[in-house]
C-alpha positions, 0 to 999 in steps of 0.5 A: 499500499506504501507504493500506492501512497507514494504514487498519489503523493507524486501525482499530487506534486506533478499536478501542482507543478503543472497547474501552478497558481491555478486550482487543480481540478477535482478528480476521484483518487482511486487506484485507477486514476492514480495509476493513469496520472502517474503514468502520465507524470512519468511520460511528461517528465521523460519528455521535459528531459528530452526537450531540455536535452535538445534545447542544450544541443541547439545552443551548443550547435549554434555556438559552434556554427558561429565559431565556424562562421567567424573562422570562415569569414576570417579566412575568406574576408568580405563577409560579416557573420552576425549571431544566429538568433534563436528565432532563426532555428525556430524558423528552420527547425524542421530542417535536419542539420545533420544532413548537410555538409559544413559548407552548406550549413555555412551557406545557411548562415550567410543566407540569414545573416550575411551583410556584404562589406567592402573587400580591400581589393574592391576599394 
């Protein structure tokens, strides 16, 4: 019976977290509803962890792409690569960046962020 009470406590804590300052809707506390809500809370916890990992991965990739873009810009000149805004990733979020080569990734960065600057030979 301790396991049931522990699940009820976990469900209550999860519902409080989900609803925050809003009142938690009333529900019948029995073995079946507790089991269903406990299962949902576990799935929610796993999903939150996965989303957090994806966010951290995107942040790391963004900083790597910025560094690669700066290196590319220094080597080839004539471009100023600004930081990639997080909204840019949301706009192209459906694109799998792993399917592209480094040069194609840099091309995407330049399409969104390149500002032509005069080359020393063009003045």
